[in-house]
N, C-alpha and C positions, 0 to 999 in steps of 0.2 A: 243849601239854604242861608241866607244871610240874617242874622237875628238882629244887627245894627244895635247893639249894645241894651238890648231887650233885658236882660238877666244882670246888669252891673249894678250891683248894691243890694238885691233880692236876698234875702235870706232862705236857704236851701237845707233842710235838715236830712240827712242820709242815715240810712241803719245798714249796718253789715258791711261798715264803710272800708274795711280793711281787707275784704276778699274782693275775689275778681272783678266783678261787676260795680261793688262799690267803690273802690278806689277807682276805676274807670269813670264812673258818673262824678267822683269828686274834681276828678282832673278837667272833665268836660265842663264843668258849671264855673269851675277856679279860672279855666281860659276865658268864661264869658263874662268874668268880674264878679262872680256872686260871692257873697257872703255865705258859708259853710257851717254847720252845725253837723260833726261827723261824730257817729257814736257805733262802738263796737265793742268787743268784752275786753280788751287788751289796751289798758290806758297809754301804755309805753310807745305801742305800733301806731295809736292814733297821732300822739304828739308827732312820732316821727314823721307820719303822712302829712299833717298838716304842716311840718317845717319843710319837705319836700315841695308840695304844690300850691303854697302859699294861700292865696283866695283873697278876696276883699277884706279890710281893716272890720272888726269885729270878730272875725272866724272863729271857731273854737272849737273843741273836741273834748267830749265825756264817755266816761266809759259807762254802759249801761248792760244789766244783764235782761235781755228779752223774755225769759222764762218767770221772770219776778215783777209781778204787776206793780210792786212798789218802787222799784228800780226804774220802771217805765214813767210812773207818774214823777218821780222826780228829775226824769230826762224833760218833760213837759214842761215843768215849773223852771228849770234851768232855760228854755227857750223862751218862756214869757217874762222871764227876769230880765234877759238880756236884750230880747228885740222887740219884746210885747206880743208879737205873733210872727210866725215863717209867713213867707211867702208860697211856698213850696215843700211838700214831704214827700219823698223816695223812699217807700217801705219796701227797702232790698232786701233786708235779711232774712236768709231761709236754710234750712237743712233739710237734706235728702238721706238718710241712711237708709241702707239696702238691707230687708230683711223680708223673707217670707214670712205670711200675716201668722202662720203657725208657730213660728221661732219667734216672733215680735213680743216683749215684754207690754205689758199695760204700759208702764213707765215711758217707754220709747214711743210709744203710740202717742202719749201724753204732750211728750216733750216736741213732738213735730207739729201737734197743732198750736201749741202754745206760742212757738216762734213764728210758725208760718200765716197764723190766724189770729189768736186771740191777740199779740202785741198789735198787729196792725189796726186792729178793732180799737185797741185802747188810746195807740198815735194819732188815730185819725179823729177820731173824738175830741180828743185832748186838745191836739193843735189845731180843729176846726172850729170848736168853741172861743179858742184865743182870736183865730182870724176874724171869727163873726162878730168879737167883743170890738176889735181893734177896726174894723170895716174891711177888711183885705180879700180881696175878690181872689184868692188863692186857689192851688191846683196841687192835687193828690195823684201820684202815680203808684199803683201795686206792682210789683215785678211777679209776674205770674209765672205761666209755663205752657206749653202744648202740651204737656202730662195731663192736664186738667181735662183733656179731650181724648187721651191716649193711656189706655190701662196697660200695664205690663208688671210682669213676674216682680216680685221683689221692692216692687216701689209704691203698692199701695196707698201705704199711708200719707207720702208726699204727694202723689197723683189726688187724691181725695183732700187733702189740705188746700191745693190749688183748684179744685172745682169750686170750693167752699169759698175761698178767696175771690174768685170772679163773681159770683153773689153778693158778697159783702161789697165789692167795689159797684156794682150794680143798685145795690141798697142805699149807700151812701151818696151815690151819684143822684139819685131821685131826692133825697131828704135835704141835700145840701145846695141843689139849685137856687133854691129861692134868695138862697144869700150870696150868688155869684162864684160859688166854690165848686170846681170841677173836678171829679174823680175818673179816672183812666185806669187801664190794667196793660202793661207791656209784656210780652210775651217774646224774652230772648232764646235764641236758639241755644244748640251745644257748645259749650266751652271747657274744655278740659283745664285742669289745675285746681282745683279747689283744694284746700289744707283741712276744709270741715269734714270733707267728704270724698276721699280719693278712691280713682278708679284706676286700674290697671289698661298698660298700654295696648294690651290686645283688645280690650274691651274699646278705649278709646278709637283706634284703628278701625275696627266694625264700624261703629256710629258714624264716623265720618264718611266710610265709603257708601253709607246707604242714604246719605241727605244729597236730594236734588240738586241744589245748586253747588255740591261740590266740597264744601268747606266749613269749618267751624263759625260761628258767630263771633263776629269781630267786636272789639270795645267802639271803635268807631259806627257799628250799626246801630248798636246798642244807644250810643251817647246821641248821635242824631236824631235819632226815634224820640228818646226822651225828651229833649229841646223841644221839638216840635209839639208834644202834647202839652207840655209846660207853656208854650207860648200863644200868644196872640193870633196867629194861624190857627192855631186849633181852638180858636175861641168859641165854635158853636162845638165842639165835641166833648161828651158826656157821658158815662157808663157803656164806654166803648173797650173793646180790647185788639191791641195794635200788635199782630203776628209779625217776628222779625227774626226769622229762622230757616231761612234758605229753602223753605218747604217740608221742612222735616216731619212738621206734624201732620201735613195730608196726606204722606205718600212715601213711598222708600225705593230706592235704587236697585234692592235684593232683587236677583232674578232665580227662579227656582228652576232651572234647567241650565243644561250644558252650553247651549247657545247664550253668551252674554252680553251679544251687541244686536242693534237691528242692523239690517242690509247686509 
């Protein structure tokens, strides 16, 4: 899909910008000529990313602790002072620690919900208020997961937070519709390599073998889908969830018998 410079000069805020999808989304929107506000925990890593990918004039990076409400408010204030209002918010940051519920501490449970749910709420609220005051008909995309519909052991906190994020997406979509602000969710599929939640190669190989379309989600998959949700082509789409996971959340290629293939 050719977006014909639709994003040139648009202000895009991306959380978790140094992660797998965050850095990929930053490159995607930079290639479309957008100006970027990139945020993550490490200022040096953010500065290196901005230097690498560029972005339109007035792009900037600011470190923020999404587990701290005051740090999030400082980020919102920085966007307002720099741009008056963003055009697009991508709530991408998320953590997914592996733990059985009986082993999980209350502190770890709270951390998952702070990053995966509370931060998107505070950011969406704060940046939407700026959009409304500025007359900006913006777009918000929450990076969700098929885990919101597919419970598994050792990932209950993550799955539950993403289920709640889906409901938050629909709630904001309803309440912001009168201001012309669209809110949607994107569910990427599996992609290994997170520096926050590391996975063994054995686990990665097993997951890849069970995906119906037979491969991990690529950044090209996620980037194009996100551009679409933020574009005029999706101008009548709000409160929706777009799943881009090769069929991973709807079924599995695992076969529980000796015969592994049809025919």
